[in-house]
Steps between C-alpha positions, in 0.01 A plus 500: 500500500591863476573515875775235461714721279608735786626223735691344211658838428604527865656145495687583178642820652614317809644204300694747274659663801653162608582338165665681210430409141202280585172404335179383659227294340138500624276221376124537483229299323350818361545877515250777457545789257491759779784307676700507178459879484615537860804275440593712196467810709723364775754382243520841337488715817699287742735332255403156634 
């Protein structure tokens, strides 16, 4: 859901502080269009 994007962002920020040059994968059976928009926003504004 849309509300899940913000905690994921927080986890990525914390993970990035501890591990350099890393990549995280999140697996979900489906994803909503509004979540995709929020993920794109976070990617572009937070460089995650």
